[in-house]
Structure formats: structure tokens, C-alpha cells
C-alpha positions as CSV (number, residue, x, y, z in Angstrom):
1,M,16.4,-31.3,4.7
2,T,18.1,-27.8,4.6
3,G,21.5,-28.3,6.0
4,L,23.3,-27.1,2.9
5,I,20.6,-24.6,1.6
6,S,19.5,-21.3,2.6
7,G,16.7,-18.8,1.8
8,L,13.7,-16.9,2.5
9,I,10.1,-18.3,2.9
10,L,7.1,-16.2,2.4
11,V,4.4,-17.5,4.9
12,D,0.9,-16.5,4.8
13,K,0.3,-16.6,8.7
14,P,-3.1,-17.8,9.9
15,A,-5.2,-16.1,12.5
16,G,-4.7,-17.4,15.9
17,W,-1.1,-18.1,15.4
18,T,1.8,-16.2,17.0
19,S,4.9,-15.4,15.0
20,H,6.8,-17.7,17.2
21,D,4.4,-20.6,16.4
22,V,5.3,-20.0,12.7
23,V,8.8,-20.1,13.3
24,S,8.7,-23.1,15.4
25,R,6.4,-24.9,12.8
26,T,8.9,-23.9,10.0
27,R,11.8,-25.4,11.9
28,K,10.2,-28.7,11.8
29,I,9.3,-28.5,8.1
30,A,12.8,-27.1,7.2
31,G,14.6,-29.6,9.4
32,T,17.0,-26.9,10.8
33,R,17.1,-24.9,14.1
34,K,18.4,-21.6,12.5
35,V,15.1,-19.9,11.7
36,G,14.0,-16.5,12.1
37,H,11.4,-13.8,11.0
38,A,11.3,-10.3,10.0
39,G,8.6,-8.4,11.9
40,T,6.1,-9.8,14.4
41,L,2.6,-10.1,13.7
42,D,0.0,-10.3,16.5
43,P,-2.0,-13.6,16.8
44,M,-5.3,-12.0,15.5
45,A,-3.5,-10.8,12.4
46,T,-2.9,-12.6,9.1
47,G,-0.5,-12.2,6.2
48,M,2.9,-11.7,5.2
49,L,5.6,-13.2,7.4
50,V,9.0,-13.3,5.9
51,I,10.9,-16.3,7.4
52,G,14.7,-16.7,6.9
53,F,16.6,-20.1,7.3
54,N,20.3,-20.8,7.6
55,K,22.5,-18.2,6.2
56,A,19.3,-16.1,5.0
57,T,18.6,-15.3,8.7
58,R,21.3,-12.5,8.3
59,L,19.2,-10.7,5.9
60,L,16.2,-10.5,8.3
61,T,17.7,-7.3,9.9
62,Y,17.4,-5.4,6.6
63,I,14.0,-6.7,5.7
64,V,12.8,-5.6,9.1
65,D,13.5,-2.0,8.3
66,T,11.5,-2.1,5.0
67,I,8.1,-0.4,4.2
68,K,5.0,-2.4,5.3
69,T,1.4,-2.5,3.9
70,Y,-1.6,-3.5,5.8
71,R,-5.4,-3.9,5.2
72,A,-7.4,-3.4,8.2
73,T,-10.8,-2.9,9.6
74,I,-11.3,-0.2,12.3
75,R,-14.4,-0.2,14.3
76,L,-15.6,3.2,15.8
77,G,-17.6,3.2,18.7
78,H,-15.6,1.3,21.5
79,N,-12.2,0.9,23.0
80,T,-10.7,-2.4,24.2
81,T,-7.8,-3.3,26.5
82,T,-5.6,-4.4,23.7
83,D,-6.8,-1.8,20.9
84,D,-8.0,-4.9,18.9
85,A,-10.7,-7.7,18.9
86,D,-8.7,-9.8,21.3
87,G,-9.0,-7.4,24.1
88,E,-12.2,-6.6,26.3
89,I,-14.4,-3.6,25.5
90,V,-13.8,-1.1,28.3
91,Q,-15.6,1.9,27.0
92,T,-18.4,2.7,24.6
93,R,-19.2,6.0,22.8
94,L,-21.7,6.1,20.1
95,A,-20.3,6.9,16.6
96,N,-23.6,7.7,14.9
97,A,-22.9,11.5,14.7
98,V,-19.6,11.0,12.9
99,T,-19.8,11.9,9.2
100,I,-17.4,10.9,6.1
101,E,-16.0,14.4,6.3
102,D,-14.9,13.7,9.9
103,I,-13.4,10.7,9.2
104,D,-11.5,12.1,6.2
105,E,-10.3,14.9,8.3
106,A,-8.9,12.6,11.2
107,I,-7.2,10.1,9.0
108,S,-5.5,13.3,7.0
109,D,-4.2,14.3,10.6
110,L,-2.8,10.7,11.2
111,T,-1.0,10.7,7.7
112,G,2.6,11.8,7.1
113,T,5.2,11.8,9.9
114,I,3.4,11.6,13.2
115,Q,4.4,10.9,16.9
116,Q,2.7,7.5,18.0
117,V,2.4,5.8,21.4
118,P,2.5,2.1,20.8
119,S,-0.4,0.0,22.6
120,A,0.5,-0.9,26.2
121,V,0.3,-4.7,25.4
122,S,2.9,-4.3,22.7
123,A,6.2,-6.5,22.8
124,I,8.3,-3.3,23.3
125,K,10.7,-3.8,26.1
126,I,10.5,-1.4,29.1
127,D,13.7,-1.8,31.5
128,G,14.3,-5.2,30.2
129,K,10.7,-6.5,30.2
130,R,8.1,-6.6,27.5
131,A,5.3,-4.2,28.0
132,Y,2.7,-6.8,27.7
133,Q,4.3,-8.8,30.5
134,R,4.0,-5.9,32.7
135,V,0.4,-5.3,32.0
136,R,-0.3,-8.9,32.6
137,E,1.4,-8.7,36.0
138,G,-0.8,-5.8,37.0
139,E,1.7,-3.2,36.3
140,S,0.5,0.3,34.8
141,V,2.7,0.8,31.7
142,E,3.6,4.2,30.1
143,I,5.5,3.9,26.7
144,P,7.0,6.9,25.2
145,S,6.0,8.1,22.0
146,R,8.0,7.3,18.6
147,E,8.3,9.1,15.2
148,V,6.7,6.8,12.4
149,T,5.6,7.7,8.9
150,I,2.4,6.8,7.4
151,H,2.9,7.2,3.7
152,R,-0.6,6.0,2.9
153,F,-3.8,5.8,4.9
154,D,-6.5,5.1,2.3
155,I,-10.2,4.4,3.1
156,E,-11.5,1.4,1.1
157,D,-15.1,1.3,2.4
158,I,-17.3,2.5,5.2
159,Q,-20.1,0.5,6.8
160,R,-22.4,1.7,9.4
161,A,-24.2,-0.7,11.9
162,Q,-28.0,-0.7,11.6
163,D,-28.3,0.7,14.8
164,G,-25.8,3.5,14.0
165,K,-23.8,3.0,17.0
166,T,-20.7,1.7,15.5
167,I,-18.8,2.3,12.3
168,D,-16.4,-0.2,10.4
169,I,-13.9,1.4,8.1
170,E,-11.9,-0.7,5.7
171,V,-8.4,0.8,5.2
172,E,-5.2,0.2,3.4
173,V,-2.2,1.6,5.2
174,V,1.4,1.8,4.0
175,C,3.9,2.8,6.7
176,T,7.6,2.8,8.1
177,P,8.7,-0.2,10.3
178,G,7.8,0.2,14.0
179,T,4.2,1.4,13.3
180,Y,1.4,-0.1,15.3
181,I,-1.8,-0.4,13.2
182,R,-3.6,-1.1,16.5
183,A,-2.6,2.4,17.8
184,L,-3.7,4.1,14.6
185,A,-7.2,2.4,15.1
186,R,-7.1,3.9,18.7
187,D,-6.0,7.3,17.9
188,L,-8.3,7.6,15.0
189,G,-11.2,6.7,17.6
190,E,-9.8,9.3,20.0
191,T,-9.6,12.0,17.4
192,L,-13.3,11.4,16.5
193,E,-14.1,11.0,20.2
194,T,-15.8,7.6,19.6
195,G,-13.0,5.4,20.6
196,G,-11.7,2.7,18.0
197,Y,-10.1,-0.8,17.7
198,L,-9.1,-3.1,15.1
199,T,-11.4,-5.9,14.3
200,A,-9.1,-7.4,11.5
201,L,-5.6,-6.9,10.3
202,R,-3.7,-8.4,7.4
203,R,-0.2,-7.5,6.3
204,T,0.0,-7.7,2.4
205,A,3.4,-6.6,1.9
206,V,6.8,-6.3,3.4
207,G,9.4,-4.5,1.4
208,P,9.4,-6.0,-2.2
209,Y,7.5,-9.2,-1.1
210,H,3.6,-9.4,-1.4
211,V,1.4,-11.8,0.3
212,D,0.1,-13.1,-3.2
213,D,3.4,-14.8,-3.6
214,A,3.4,-16.5,0.0
215,V,2.1,-19.9,0.9
216,T,0.5,-21.5,3.8
217,L,2.0,-23.5,6.4
218,E,0.0,-26.6,5.0
219,R,1.3,-26.1,1.7
220,L,4.8,-25.4,2.8
221,A,4.8,-28.8,4.4
222,Q,3.7,-30.5,1.0
223,E,6.0,-28.6,-1.1
224,F,9.0,-26.9,0.4
225,R,9.4,-23.4,-1.4
226,Y,11.8,-20.6,-0.7
227,T,13.7,-18.0,-2.5
228,D,17.3,-18.6,-2.4
229,I,19.9,-15.8,-1.3
230,S,21.0,-14.7,-4.4
231,T,17.6,-14.2,-5.8
232,A,16.5,-12.5,-2.5
233,T,19.5,-9.9,-2.4
234,E,18.6,-9.0,-6.0
235,K,15.2,-7.8,-4.7
236,L,16.6,-5.9,-1.7
237,F,19.7,-4.2,-2.7
238,P,21.5,-2.8,-5.7
239,T,23.7,-5.4,-7.3
240,R,27.3,-5.2,-8.3
241,T,29.0,-7.9,-10.5
242,V,32.4,-8.8,-9.3
243,T,35.2,-10.8,-10.7
244,E,36.2,-14.2,-9.4
245,A,39.2,-12.6,-8.0
246,E,37.3,-9.9,-6.4
247,A,34.9,-12.6,-5.0
248,T,37.9,-14.4,-3.5
249,D,39.0,-11.2,-1.9
250,L,35.6,-10.7,-0.3
251,V,35.4,-14.3,1.0
252,H,38.6,-13.8,2.7
253,G,37.5,-10.4,4.3
254,R,39.7,-8.3,2.1
255,R,38.3,-5.1,0.5
256,I,37.9,-4.5,-3.2
257,T,37.6,-1.4,-5.5
258,A,35.0,1.2,-4.2
259,T,31.3,0.8,-5.5
260,D,31.0,4.7,-5.5
261,S,27.6,4.4,-3.6
262,T,26.5,5.2,0.1
263,E,24.1,2.1,-0.3
264,L,24.6,-1.2,0.9
265,S,25.1,-3.4,-2.3
266,A,25.0,-7.1,-3.2
267,A,28.2,-8.5,-4.9
268,H,27.4,-11.1,-7.4
269,L,29.3,-13.1,-9.9
270,D,28.2,-12.8,-13.4
271,N,26.2,-16.0,-13.1
272,G,24.1,-14.4,-10.3
273,K,25.6,-16.2,-7.4
274,V,25.8,-13.9,-4.4
275,I,29.0,-13.6,-2.7
276,A,28.6,-10.7,-0.1
277,L,26.9,-7.6,0.8
278,I,29.2,-4.7,0.7
279,T,29.6,-1.2,1.5
280,D,32.1,1.6,0.8
281,A,34.3,2.7,3.7
282,E,37.5,4.8,4.1
283,R,40.8,3.4,5.5
284,A,44.2,5.1,5.3
285,N,42.7,8.0,3.3
286,K,41.3,5.3,0.5
287,I,37.9,4.5,0.0
288,E,37.3,0.8,-0.9
289,A,34.3,-1.6,-0.6
290,K,34.3,-3.9,2.4
291,P,32.4,-7.1,3.1
292,E,29.7,-6.5,5.6
293,I,28.2,-10.1,5.4
294,V,29.7,-12.8,3.5
295,F,27.5,-15.6,2.2
296,A,29.7,-17.7,-0.1
297,T,32.7,-19.9,0.5
298,M,35.7,-20.7,-1.8
299,E,33.8,-23.7,-2.9
300,D,30.9,-21.7,-4.1
301,I,33.2,-19.8,-6.2
302,T,35.2,-22.4,-7.6
303,G,32.2,-24.5,-8.4
304,A,30.3,-21.7,-9.9
305,T,33.1,-20.8,-12.2
306,A,34.4,-24.4,-13.2
């Protein structure tokens, strides 16, 4: 179906599916093996998974590095083996003495640039093997902390259980890539001395892409909807209009006049057709724009300008 086309597919991942499951299903729907995703979601999580197929898989590296937005439910009062509802409860500490002011203060401490230790059952590789594999094999895993930035950590709602032993906090989190929302839940619980874990997680945005524009896999199978590379690059990068001669140079790996920007830019023809991603670079004491990734062929250029 898609041998001659490329693009991004915005999928609303269902609960219980791994990100790999979604990629496998998309391969069958799209009829191509060249499919990848931009940022893993845990099986219990739902929401935005950006899928790239064919040439658009080369955009995924840049999409992974964009800001993410999540909606989550954090339950205070327990710790689990996985820091989410998929794990077993290993410790219980009553949360009935925790006040709203306590929660506000603890969340404030976890907002901004912080050091975060990912969950031991994360997909991070330690000496070539994923952490969760080591845990399953009975190993004790220590993962070093990493710097992440929590741009927003907003409370949407707070509900106390009738017996007062647990508290559910609905939050929205906007954060840098590499942030573990499970770890935020765990650390919030530790700060409040109650324990904490995720009972629900939904990713609502990845960079410029929002889950409201995503489709379910069932809908995708009925109607193959995707965003072409030209449209995708306009959302992701500053754009520069190039001439047919400049486009020809880029397709052949040659440099063109500088863009005068330190940012990666998308070079488009005036009809909107994307040619390449370009960046300024110095060579022989001269700064010019060089192609980083070329999407177009000469046929694309001559056909687009015929």
C-alpha cells in the first residue's frame, strides 16, 4: 500500500498494548516493514504514539527530543514493584494525615530542573541489557539519576478514599524527553512519606502533535490516515524556500547559501514540497547550508516544477 509514500501516523495507543505491538500492527496496515515510533509508552499507558513509516522514520529522532504532555492519576498510600498499577503492592503507609498544602509543597519541589532516578523496571540499558530484563532475572538494579525538566506539574483534582487511607491526585505534567512519570509518582509519595504509584497515564501531546488528532488502530485499519513529510516538517522545523537549482544541489549532497540560523531547517520548494533538512556548517572558512537528511529525488523536483 505505502511503498511510494511516507509520513507520520498519530496513533491513540490503547491500554494493554506495548509500543512494539502498535508498530507491528501498523506494519500490517501500512504494508511496509519500515515503521518506527517516537517514544515508548508503557503497556498500561494510553495516548499519543507518533509512528513514522518509510522515509518519515528519519524524522523520529527529532520528534523523540520534543516536549511531552501527560495526564496521570497518582495514588498516595502504597508503593508497588513497578511504580504503577501493573506491579504488586510492596508497602502501605496511610495517607490520611496528608494535607493539600503538603501536596502543593511536594509538587513544587518536583517542578523545574530536577535529578530523577528512573524506575528499576524501565527500558534503560545497563551494560547492554535493559533494566527490566535484569529485574526479571532476579538482579538488583541501580540506575543513575538523570537531569530532567518538569515545566508544569499541575493538580487537576484530589480525591480521598472514604477510609482516608489513600489519596488520588489527578495531574497534568509537561516535561522534557526522558522523564518518567512513574518515577514522579514514586518520588511524590516518598516526599510525603506515604508512598505513591501511577494508577492511570495518558500522553496527550508529543511536541506539536496532540492526541485529539490521533486515530485508533481500528480506525486506521478502516481509513489509512497519515501526515506527509512536507506537512510534518513544517510543524517540526523552521522552513526555508529554495529554488529548483538549490533543491537539485541538495538532492546531490551539495551545499547551498547559508540559512543564517543555528537551527535545523526544512528546505521546501515554493509549492511546499520538502527537499531536505539543512543546517549551516563551516568549510574552508565559508559558512554554507548543508543537507543533513534528503527526502526528495530529482524526479520529485522535476515533477513538482513541471
